[in-house]
N, C-alpha and C positions, 0 to 999 in steps of 0.2 A: 199843463205847465206846472212847474215847481213853485209852490207858494212858501215863502220864508217870512215869518213874522219878524219885523224889525223892532228891536227893543231900544230904549234910550237908557244908556248906562252913564253913571258918573264914576270916572276912573280915579283911583288913588294917585296915579302917576302916569305920565305920558306913555303911550304904547310905541314900541319900536317897529320899524318896517322889516319884514323878513326878506333876506337876500335871495333865497332860493326855496323852491318847494320840491322835496324829493320823496314824500310819502304822505299818506293819510293814516292817522292813528285813531283806532276805535276804542272807546271807553264805555263803562257803565257808571252811573251815578252812585251805585251801591245803596240807593235809597229810592223810595216811592214818594210821589206827591210833591217833589221839589220843582218849583218853577225856575225858569232861567234867571230871574231876579234873585231867588233864594240862593242859587249857586253862585251868583255874582257876589252876594253879601258874604257867603261862606268863604269864598276865595279871598275877598278883601280881609276877612278875619284871619286868614293865613298870612297876611302881610303882602299879598300880591296886588297888582293894579286893579284887578277885578276878575270876572269870569275868565277862566284860562282856556276854555274851548272855543272853537270858531263856530260850532253849530251844536244845538241841543235838540234831540228828537224825543218828544213826549210819547207816552203810551197811547195817547189819543190819535197819533199820527201827525200832530202839529210839529212843525220845524221852526225853531227860533234861532236867529243869528246871535252869536255870542260876540267874540272879538271880530273886528273886520278881517276878512280873509287874508289881507296883505300883512297883518300884524303878527309879530312873534307871539306864540301862545305860551301858556303855562300849564302844560298837561302831561309832558313826558320828559323827565330830567335827561339832559344830554341831547334831546332831539327837538326841543322847542323852536330852535332857530331855522329848521328846514322842513317843518311838517304842518299839516292842517289837522286839528283835533276835533273829532266828532264824538259827542257823548250821548248815550241812550239812557233815558230815565229807567230806573229799575235796578234790581240786584240779581244779576244773572248767575250768581252762585246758587240761587234758589228758584228764581222765576223763569218762566218761558216768555218769549217775546210775543205780544199780541199781533195779529195780522196787520192792523192799521199802522202800527209802529214799524213793522218789518217793511211794508210797502213804501212808507215815507222814507225810511232809512235807505232802502235800495234806490229809490228815485233820487235822493240827495247825492248819494255816492256816484250814481250814473251821471248826474249833472256835473259833479266835480271832475270825473274822468273824461267827460266830453270836452271840458274846457282845458284839462291838463292830461292829455292822453299818456298812457303808460305809467302813471303813478302807481306804485305798489300800495295795496291796502294792508295794514298791519294792525295787530292787536297791541294794546299797551304792554301786555306781558311779553311780546316779542322783542321789546326794546328796554324794558325795566324789570326789576325783581318785584313782581306783583301777580295776583291772580286775575286782575282786571283784563278783560271785561266779564269774567266769570265763566264757569264750566258749561253753562247752558246757553251762552251767547251764540246765536246762529251764524258764526263767522263765515264758514264756507258757503252756506246758502246765500247770505247777503252779498258776498263777493261775487258769486256766480251770477246772481240776478242783476247786480249793478253792471258787471262786465257785459252780459247779454243785452241789457237795455242800451248801453253805450254803443255796442256793435250795431244794434238795430237802428239807432239814431244815425250813426255814420253811414249805413247803407241807404237809409231814406234820404239823407242829405246828398249823397253821391248821385242817387237816381234823380233827385230834384235838379241838381246842377247839370246833369247830363241832359235832362229834358229841356232845361233852359237853353242849353247850347244848341239844341235842335230848333228852337224857336227864333234864335237870333240869326240875322243874315250872316253869311260866311265872311263878309268883309268887315263885320262889326269889330271894333276894338275899343279898349278902355280909353284910348287917347281921343277917339272921335268926338 
């Protein structure tokens, strides 16, 4: 199961609720060693409410919640109102992603796609003028792994529901 570390943040201003979710945008922190709280403070220093991302994936493979998933983010100008922002620790202009971080990121993305099927995964640079998430960010491999994991989950869930149907009496209904 997906373990997400819950952080307690003190926000500079109230968060707004996002009206729709149309994509997941992937970022890099462009820095090593920053905790989710460090990014929260850095984003507050930018004049924002706090951490602009919804999730932060450390090199160790730990995943931290940033903003609540239902909140408007501050991570991609022009797309904050309809996207989930996921940031990966590191600078992928230079670094390569460690296996633990890759596995955790793929699992997180699969978890999001299972709850919100069909959401496109985008890089920050696909929607804004930026190099983010860096030339060595394993975008295609992460996307492929997340989508395969989500498909396997859906197949398993389908098989489970099918087997459950075989166990129930044919006259069973939810109204009974």
